[in-house]
C-alpha positions in Angstrom: 3.0 22.9 21.9 5.7 24.5 23.9 4.2 25.8 27.1 5.9 29.2 26.9 4.5 29.7 23.3 1.1 28.5 24.2 0.9 31.1 27.1 2.1 33.8 24.8 -0.6 33.0 22.2 -3.3 32.9 24.9 -2.1 36.2 26.5 -2.3 37.8 23.0 -5.9 36.5 22.4 -6.9 37.7 25.9 -5.4 41.2 25.3 -7.5 41.4 22.1 -10.7 40.3 23.8 -10.1 42.8 26.6 -9.6 45.6 24.1 -12.9 44.8 22.5 -14.6 44.6 25.8 -13.4 48.1 26.7 -15.3 49.4 23.6 -18.6 47.8 24.8 -21.0 47.8 27.7 -23.6 45.3 28.7 -26.3 48.1 27.9 -24.9 49.2 24.5 -24.3 45.7 23.1 -25.6 42.9 25.4 -25.0 40.1 23.0 -21.4 41.1 22.0 -20.5 41.8 25.6 -21.9 38.4 26.7 -19.9 36.6 24.0 -16.7 38.4 24.6 -17.0 37.9 28.4 -17.5 34.2 27.9 -14.4 34.2 25.5 -12.4 36.1 28.2 -13.3 33.5 30.9 -12.5 30.7 28.6 -9.1 32.1 27.9 -8.3 32.8 31.6 -9.3 29.3 32.5 -7.2 27.8 29.7 -4.2 29.9 30.8 -4.6 28.4 34.3 -4.6 24.9 32.9 -1.5 25.5 30.8 0.4 27.1 33.6 -0.4 24.2 35.9 1.0 21.7 33.5 4.6 20.3 34.1 6.3 19.6 30.8 9.3 17.3 31.1 9.9 16.4 27.5 12.3 18.4 25.2 10.9 21.2 23.2 12.6 24.3 21.6 11.4 27.0 19.2 13.5 28.7 16.5 12.0 31.9 15.3 13.6 33.7 12.3 13.6 37.2 10.9 16.0 39.1 8.6 17.5 38.0 5.3 15.9 34.5 4.8 12.4 35.6 5.9 9.9 36.8 3.3 7.6 39.1 5.3 5.1 36.9 7.1 4.7 34.5 4.2 7.5 32.1 4.9 11.3 31.3 5.0 14.0 30.3 2.6 13.6 26.5 2.5 17.4 25.8 2.1 18.3 28.0 5.0 15.6 26.5 7.3 16.8 22.9 6.4 20.4 23.8 7.1 19.7 25.6 10.4 17.5 22.8 11.7 20.0 20.2 10.6 22.9 21.9 12.3 20.9 22.4 15.6 19.9 18.7 15.5 23.6 17.9 15.0 24.6 19.9 18.1 21.8 18.1 20.2 22.9 14.7 18.9 26.6 15.3 19.7 26.0 16.8 23.1 23.6 13.9 23.9 26.3 11.4 22.9 29.0 13.3 24.9 26.8 13.3 28.1 25.6 9.8 27.8 28.6 8.0 26.4 31.6 10.3 26.7 34.2 10.6 24.1 32.4 10.2 20.7 35.6 9.8 18.6 37.1 12.1 16.0 35.0 10.7 13.2 32.4 8.2 12.2 28.8 7.5 13.5 27.6 9.1 16.7 26.5 6.8 19.4 22.7 6.9 20.5 21.7 9.1 17.6 18.1 7.8 17.5 17.7 8.8 21.2 18.3 12.4 20.4 16.1 12.7 17.4 13.6 15.8 17.4 10.5 16.2 15.2 9.7 19.5 13.5 6.3 21.2 13.9 5.1 24.2 12.0 4.6 27.3 14.1 1.7 29.4 12.6 1.6 32.2 15.2 4.0 35.0 15.5 7.3 35.2 13.7 8.2 32.6 11.0 9.8 29.7 12.7 9.9 26.1 13.6 9.1 24.1 16.8 11.4 21.1 17.5 10.0 18.6 20.0 11.2 15.3 21.4 10.2 12.4 19.2 9.3 10.1 22.0 5.7 10.8 23.1 5.6 8.7 26.3 4.8 10.5 29.6 7.7 11.6 31.7 7.5 12.5 35.4 11.0 14.1 35.5 12.9 16.0 32.8 14.1 13.7 30.1 17.8 13.5 29.3 17.1 15.1 25.9 15.4 18.1 27.6 18.5 18.5 29.8 20.8 18.2 26.7 18.8 20.9 24.8 19.1 23.3 27.7 23.0 22.8 27.6 23.0 23.3 23.8 21.0 26.6 24.1 23.3 27.7 27.0 26.3 27.1 24.8 24.8 28.9 21.8 23.9 31.9 24.1 27.4 32.0 25.6 29.1 32.0 22.1 27.0 35.1 21.2 27.1 36.9 24.5 28.9 40.2 24.8 31.0 38.8 27.6 33.1 35.9 26.3 33.9 34.4 29.6 31.0 31.9 29.6 32.1 30.7 26.2 35.7 30.3 27.5 34.4 28.0 30.2 32.1 26.1 27.7 35.1 25.3 25.5 36.7 23.3 28.3 33.8 20.9 28.3 33.0 21.0 24.6 33.6 18.2 22.2 35.6 19.2 19.0 32.8 17.9 16.7 30.3 19.9 18.6 32.5 23.1 18.1 32.5 22.3 14.4 28.7 22.2 14.2 28.4 25.3 16.4 30.6 27.3 14.0 28.6 26.1 10.9 25.4 27.1 12.7 26.5 30.7 13.2 28.1 30.8 9.8 24.7 29.9 8.1 22.9 32.5 10.2 25.5 35.2 9.5 25.8 34.7 5.7 21.9 35.0 5.4 21.9 38.0 7.7 19.3 36.2 10.0 18.1 37.2 13.4 17.0 34.3 15.6 14.9 33.9 18.8 15.4 30.6 20.7 12.5 29.8 22.9 12.5 27.1 25.6 10.1 26.4 28.5 11.7 28.9 30.9 13.7 31.3 28.8 14.3 33.0 25.5 17.6 33.8 23.8 17.7 36.7 21.3 20.5 36.4 18.6 20.8 39.7 17.0 22.9 40.4 14.0 25.7 41.5 16.2 25.3 38.5 18.5 25.3 36.1 15.5 28.5 37.7 14.2 30.2 37.4 17.6 29.2 33.7 17.8 30.6 33.0 14.3 34.0 34.8 15.1 34.4 33.1 18.4 33.5 29.6 17.3 35.6 30.1 14.2 38.7 31.3 16.1 38.6 28.6 18.7 40.0 25.1 18.3 40.0 21.9 20.4 42.7 19.3 20.0 42.5 16.1 22.0 45.6 13.9 22.0 45.5 10.2 21.9 45.7 8.7 25.5 49.3 8.1 26.7 50.6 5.9 29.5 51.9 7.5 32.6 53.0 6.1 36.0 52.4 7.8 39.3 50.7 7.9 42.6 46.9 8.3 42.0 44.4 10.4 44.2 40.7 10.6 43.2 37.8 12.7 44.3 34.8 10.5 42.9 32.1 13.0 43.7 33.7 15.7 41.8 35.2 13.5 39.2 38.7 14.9 39.7 42.0 13.2 39.9 45.6 14.0 40.9 48.5 12.1 39.6 51.9 12.5 41.4 54.5 11.6 38.9 57.4 12.4 41.1 57.0 12.8 44.8 57.6 16.4 45.8 56.9 17.8 42.3 53.7 19.5 41.2 51.1 16.9 40.4 49.1 16.5 37.2 45.5 17.3 37.9 42.2 17.2 36.0 39.0 15.4 35.3 38.1 11.7 35.3 36.5 10.8 32.0 32.8 10.2 32.3 32.8 6.8 30.6 35.6 5.6 32.8 33.9 6.8 35.9 30.7 5.0 35.1 32.3 1.8 34.0 35.2 1.0 36.3 36.0 3.8 38.8 33.4 2.7 41.4 34.7 -0.9 41.5 38.3 0.3 41.8 37.6 2.5 44.7 35.4 -0.2 46.5 38.4 -2.6 46.2 40.5 -0.1 48.1 43.5 -0.4 46.0 43.3 2.8 43.9 43.7 5.9 46.1 47.2 6.9 46.9 48.8 3.8 45.2 51.1 3.8 42.2 49.4 3.0 38.9 50.0 3.0 35.2 47.2 5.1 33.8 46.0 6.5 30.5 45.8 10.3 30.3 44.4 12.3 27.5 45.6 15.9 27.0 43.3 18.6 25.6 44.7 21.9 24.1 42.1 24.7 23.6 43.0 27.6 21.5 41.0 30.7 22.3 40.6 34.1 20.7 43.2 36.6 22.0 44.3 34.3 24.7 47.1 31.8 25.3 46.3 28.1 24.6 44.8 26.3 27.6 46.0 22.7 28.4 43.9 20.3 30.5 44.2 16.6 31.4 41.6 13.7 31.6 42.1 10.4 33.3 40.6 7.9 30.8 41.7 4.6 32.4 43.8 2.8 35.0 45.9 0.0 33.4 47.5 -1.8 36.3 48.8 -1.3 39.8 52.6 -0.8 40.1 54.5 -2.0 43.2 56.4 0.8 45.0 
């Protein structure tokens, strides 16, 4: 059970018990007072135990209301299946992006099994579903899947927020295939007139009808186009800690600047820098260009160093 949800349930029980205790005294109802007092003490102790637990595995709750929900009885099965599937798609794609890097324009997504979530029924409160990390092994630090889910929820929240600046920044780091799933996620919510509450360990995000509509409009109006890597030759300067590069194509002219691709940085960059023949030297390199089209703004172009081919003599 998600720690935040378990604490909410315990607090609700404790509130109900305290209300009943206020209606009784030890003199007027000694047995009832004793039983309720014991129940109160048990709940307080349990809350202390839960609060002391450190949870490092991924877990997120999706709670629904609005069009697809039938009172407190249940939820439209087709809607629930589509929503959970699209949320899982976003998690899988973000996991692949952070672990592998460029996932390609189509085809299977790398490390998909590592990002699988399992669904647990949530029987208390609003109609909803709890998604938890499939791996049940103990973790002494936050798992990568937990970190990824944090990033997915941050992006969903940014897309739906009143201020669109956070979403503008998220677009620069987003994969085109993730953007597609994000747009479909909001589209399904909007068409069913659903309201969603996303609950994590440390926060909750409320997606009202207006927020869902904003998310759909922003994700639908944005586009990300990555070019195929092209060869360029110039003098290379790299900041490895920040994963930034500068490529001086012509001495004295404005340099080309941008990020170093994650997969290249992990695989080859450290060895090149250790050899001492990369920084400030002329190289033939592979550069990928990204064009982000955003609502009501001019397209934004960025560059990524995806590989260094060979050193070029001056």
